N, C-alpha and C positions, 0 to 999 in steps of 0.2 A: 398125531403126535406133535407136541409143541417143540419149537426150535430152542436151541441153547440161549439165544438172545431173549426170546419170550420168557423162558424159564427164569432167567436172572431178573428180568423186569417184574415178574410176578412175585419173586422173593422180596424185592425191595418194596413193592406195593403192600404186601401182607405185613411186612415188618413195620411200615409206617402206620397203616390202618389199625392193625391188631395189637400193636405194642407201643410204638412211640407216641401215638396220639393220647394214649391213656396216661402217659407220664405227665403231660401238660394238663390233661383233665384233672388229675389228682392235685397238681400244683394249684390250679385255679380254685378247686373245691376246698383246699386247706388254707387259703389266704383271704377268702372273702365268702361271706354267707350268700348263697345264690339269690335269695330274696332281696338282699341289700343291693346287689349288683343290678338286678332287674329293675328295682325301684329307681336307681340312678339313671339307667338307660331310658326308662319310661319318662323321666323328667326332661330328658333331652329329645323327646319325641321319636324314639327309636331311630335316631339318625344313623345312617350307614347300613341299615338292615332291611332286607326285603320281607315280604309277607310270610314266606315259609320260615325264614329265620326268626321272625317275631314269635311264631307259634312254638318253635323249639325253645326259644328263650323263656317264654311264658310258662312252659312246662317245668322249668327249673331242674330239668334232668341233664346234668352236666355230661353224662355218658353219651348223650346224643350230639354233643358239640364236636363238629368235624374241624379239619385244619382251616378251611376258609373262615368259618365262624370264629374260631379261636384267634385267628390272625386279626380279624376286625376288633375283637374284644381287647386283645393285648395292645394293638396299635392305638386305638382311640380311647380306651378306658383303662390303660395300664396303670396310671397313677392311682386310680381308685382301688385297683387290685393289690399292687405292691409298689409304692412310690420309688422311682429311681431304677427299677429293674427292667423297664420296657421302653428304652430309648431307641426307637426304630429309625434307622437312617435310610433314606430313599435311594438305594443302590442295589444292583443285582449281583454285586461282588460278594464272594463268600468271606465270612469273617476270618481274621487271622487266628493263629493258634492261641495267642495270648488273650483273645477276646472270648470270655467265657460267661457272660451274663445270661440271664434267662432269654432275653431278646436275641442274643447272638446264637444260642443253641436252637431256638425256634426258627431263626433264619436259615441255619444250616439244614434243618429238616425240610423247610419249604423249598429251598434251592434244589435239594436232592429229589424231592417229589416232582417239582416242575421239570427237571432235566430228564429223569429216568422213567417217569410214570405218565406225565401229561403232555410232554412236548412231542408233537407229531413228527417234526422234522428229524428227530434222532431215533425214530422207531426201528429203522433198519440198520442202525449203526451197532457194531459189536461192542459189548461191554466186557472188557478184559477182566480176568480173574483178579488182577491187582486192584482194579477199581472196586470190585466186590469186597475184597478184604479191607480196603480203606473205608468203605461205607459201613461195613460191619463194625470196625473199630470205632468209627465216629459215633455210631448209635450207642454202643456200649459205654463210651466215655460220657455221653449225655446222660444216660441212666445213672452212672456213678456220681456225676455232678448233682443230679437231682437228690441223691441220698445225702450228699454233703449239705444240701440246703435244708436238711432236717424236716422232711415231710413226714408227718405221723402216718403210720401204717403203710409206709412205702417199702415194698419188698424188692430191693434191687436185684437180689439173687434170682428171684422168680422171673423178672423181666430179662435179665442177662441170659438166663437159661433158655427162655423163649426165643430170644434173638439167635442164640447159638443153634437152636433146633431149626429155625426157619432158614438159616443160611447153609444148613448141612443136610437137611432131610432129602430123601429120594424124590424123584419127579412125581410118582404117583401120589405121595403124601402132599406135595406142593399143589398139584391139581385139585385134590380134594379140599385142601384148606382154602384155595382160591375160590372155589365154588361156594363154600360156606360163607366166606366174607362177602362175596357178591350178593348172595341171597339175603344175608343179614342186612346189608346196606339197602337193598330194595324194599325189604319189609319195614325198615325204620322210616323210609321216605314215602311209603305207599299212601295215596290219597283216598278219601272216601269216594263212593260211587257218585255222589252229588257233585263233588269237586271235579271228578273226571268228566262228567257231562257238561259242566260249565267251563272247563278249562279249554282254551283255544289250542289249535294245532301246534305242536312243538316245531322248532326250526327245521329239523331234518325231514319232516313230512310236508313242509310247505312247498308250494309249487315252484318249478324250476326258475321262472323269471324272478321271483323274490329271492331265491338263493343266489342267483347271479348278482342281483342288486346288493345283497349283503356282502358278497365276495368283493365287489368293486369298492364298497365302503371300507372293508377290511384292508384292501390293498393300499388305499389312501392313508388310512390311519397308521399302518405299519411304517410309513415313511416319516412320520412325525416323531419329535423328541419329547412331546408332552401332549396331554389332552387339550384339544382346542376348546376354549371357553366361549360359549354362545350366550349373549345377554338377550333375554326376551323383553321387549319393550312394547307397550301399547296402552290404550285407554282401558279403564277397568270394565270388565264384563265382555271383552272381546274373545275370551277363551284362551288366555295364555297358559294357565295350568293344564287345561284340557289338551292343548297342543303338545305340551311336554309329555303327557301321558300317552298321546297317540304316537309320538316319535319313539318312545321307549317300547311301546307295544310292537311297533314295526321292527325295531332292532332286535329285541329279545324273543319275540314270537309268542308272548303271553301278556295279557292285560293285567296291570296293577295300578292302583291309584297312588303313584309315586308323589304326586302333588295334589293336595285336597282341592276339590272343585267347588266353587260357590254357585249359588243360584244365579239366574240370568240378571244382568244389569247390576251386579254387585261384585265386590272384590273380597276374595278369601285370603289371599297372600298379603300379609301386612309386614312381612319381614323379608330379608334377603335370603332366598332359598337356593341352595346349591345341590345339584344332583350330578355326582361324578360317576364314572364307570364302576367304581367299587361299591356304589350304592345300588345300582340296578343290575349288576352281574354277580353271579355266585362263583363262577369258575375263574381261577386266577389267570388262565391262558387268555381269557377274553379281556380281562383288565389290562393285560400287557399290550393290547392292540391299540391303545390310546384312542378309544372311542370318545365322542365329544362330552364335555361337561356343560350342563345347562344352568344358567343363572336366572332365576325367576324373581321379579321384583313386584312391588305394589303397583296397582294400575294407575295410570296417569289420569289427571282430572283437568279438562280443558279450562275450567274456571280459575285454576291456580297453577299455571305451568311454570312459573318462576321457581317454586319450591322443588318441583321435579327436575328442573334444570340443575339445581344445586345437588340433588341426590345423584343424578346421572354423572355429574362432574366427579363426585367422590368415588362412585363405582368404577368409572373408567380409569381413574388413577389408582385403583386397588386399595383405597383407604377405608373401605367398609368390610368388616369381617362377616362371615356367614352368620345368619340368624340375627343380624342387626335389626332392631325394631324401627322400621321405616315410618310407621305412623307417628311414633314418638318423635322421630327425627323431624318430620314435617311440622308437627305442633310446636317444637322448640324454635325452628326457623321462623315460623309464622309469628311467634311471640317476640321475635327480635333477639333471641339468645345467640351468643357466639359459640361455635363448636371449639372445644379444646383440641387443638391440633396435635397429632402424633407424627413423628418422622418416619416411623416404620410402616411398611405396606402389610396390611393384615388380611387382605382379601385377594381373591383371584384376579388376574389381569385379563380383561376382555379382549378376545381376538376377533369376534364377529358380532355385529348387532343384527338381531332379527326383529323387524318391526311387524307387529300384528295389527290387522285392521279388519273389522267386520263390516262389509259394505251395506249401507242402509241409505235409503233415499233421504236427501237433505243433509247428510253428514259429510263433513270435509276434513280430511286428515292433514291438511297443509299446516295448521298451527303446530301440531305435535312434531311433524317433520322439521319445521323451521326451528323449533326449540332444540331438537336433536342435533341439527347441523350447526346451530349457534354454539352449543356446548363443545362439539368436536373442533370447531374453529378456535374457540377460546382456549381449549386445552392443547392445541397444536398436535392433533392426532388424526391419522387417516386410517379408519377402521372400515373394513368391508361391510356393506349393508345389504341385507336380503329382506324380502317382504313376503308375508303370508296373509292371504285373504281367508279369514276363518268364517265358519258358519255359513258356508255357501249353500247349504240346503235350506237356509232361512232367507236367503237373499232374494229380494223382489225386483232387482234391476233387470232391465232387458239386456240382451247380449251386447248391443251397441253401447249401452251405458256402462256396462262392465268393462268393455275394452277401452272406452274413453277414460274411465277411472284409473285403469292400469297404466295408461299412457301418462296421465297426470302425475301419478305416483312415481313413475320412472323418471319423468322430467324433474320432479321436486327432489328426488334422492340421487339423481344423476347415475342411474343404473339401467341395465338392459332388461328386456322383457323376460329373459330366461332366469332372472333372479326373483321372479314372483311365482308363488305356489298358491293354487286354489285348493282349499282343504276342507274336509268334513271330519270333525273330531269323533273319536270313540267315546261312547258313554257306557258306564257300568251296566245300566239296565238293559241296553241293547246287546251288549256282549253276552250277558247271561242268557238272553233269549236266542243266542246263536248268530247274531249279526256280526259279520266279519268281512269288511270290504277289502278284498285282496288287491283290487286295482288302485284304490286310494293308498294302500300300504306300500305298493311298489313306487308310486309317485313320491311319497314321503321319503323313502329310502334313497331314491335318485337325487332328490333335492338336498338331503343331508350330505350325500356323497359330494355334490358340487360345493357345498359349504366347507367340507373337510378337505378341500384341495390343499395339499401341503405347500403349494406355491402362492396361495392366497394368504397374505400375512398382514398383520397390523404394522403400521409405520409411525414412528415418532417424527413429526415435522421439525426440521431444524430451522430456527429463526436466528438470523445473524443479529448481533448487538451493534447498535449505533449510538453515537453521542452527538449532541447539538454543537455545531461549529460556531465560534465567535465571528461576528461580521467584521470583515477586513476594514481597516481605517482608510485604505485607498478607495474602497467602494463607498465609504461614508463621504469622503471628500468629493468624489466624482458626483454623487447624488446631490450634494449641496451646491456644487458648481452649476450643474444642470438646472437645478431649481432657481438659483440666483440669475442665471442667464435668461430663463423664461420670464422671470419677474422683470428684468431690465427691458426685454423686448416688449412686454406688455406696457411697461411704463412709457417707453418711447412712442409706442402707438398712441397712447392716451395724450401725450404731449403734442404729438403731430396733429391729432384731431382738434385739440384745443387751439393750437396756433392757426390752423385753417379757419376755424370759426372767428378768431380775433381778426385775422386779415380780411375775411369777408365782411365783417362788421365795419372795419376801418374803411374799406373801399366804398361802402354804401353811405357813410356819414356825409361826405361833401355833396353828394347828389341830393340828399335830404335837405341840406342847408340851402341849396339853390332854390328848391321848391318853396321853401319858407320865404 
């Protein structure tokens, strides 16, 4: 028998999934043609959506769009759907009574869902009857406002009556309805047998040590006020995009190619690529933990580090917005063109720099590290630096040589050895064949946990302003007097020497006359 608290949570869950979600699905379907929306999202490279969400979007079946997917659509593509109706403000506070836009109503729904359905901390808290009545009234008001927005074929009476039924039905009916909704949800998300065979283990079934590592990472991220932005820096071909995929695999428990991977010794990322928690998580409770944001950039080229120094300076100052074409940026700088400056910060602010290097015989990372440090010194910033040695399965250095390389990198970056990770990246082909290195996964999680230390923060160096002082007239006079005195002494010495010579010559002259 379910408890009263569980019963009320189930009622809220069913009301949201079975009724309220449909109101926003109808709104979406009546304000934009699904194919037009998908075409627009496709042009943006399906930004903000994972692989499962891409498949749902490509099906163009709006009835499959759940709350997290609708939230991403409204938040990031709201102007394409209905301009001016989706101005989402980044706050967890509930909208006031006078705030009744579509975005406000959707936010009310999300806050209620997070608080009473998905927030584990409040599972055992009692939900008073007054709160249930308030939720019921709020849901009905949203339905009535949807009618006022003139949605064709929108039957507000049907939805209102459904809500009345859900909040007043007996427990047996509620249990039956809950089972139906749960089964329906599982059916719509069921994967094919082939996908199940290729899919890695989900987080709950992962080994205990990995779950402990994720718990430590979550504890760190809970203490932060925003997602920590990690800039991935390194020469092209070292595996920057592959490393981001490996980290997100370790965090989420499933492999996805969040960043496209190039062939060896080449660069696929030609733009500023941002992967935030909302891009690689589907559950809103995970997004609220402030997991890290990864900033992937074009690979650096040793033959032309000056251009990359300029790019780094702009990125560290938050002057480049996501998806900035960095190849075009380099070409314009190389051609001697001057960038048109903007006063606003359009990009994320970097909190940590992650330098990637693939150890190879005869290669030296000191030039790139020097460029990185020069940019930090010039921009007056102190940003924590961590290092990842990638492609260690391809490394042909002896153990002593690897240790020496790590010491050299530590000395160049002024960091300790515990800030260096040796990494073997995931590869799609190997994952599909069942390869899943749990030991490597645990190391990556522990490394990211140390990066996400809330006490490890970026600092802006304060440089005091100085002005050149005018030289005092007293100092000028003193210097002149000293110079004149030295000149007089030298002159007297010369006169003395000349007089001595004259006297000597004069004394020798009588003796010479006698001899004659």
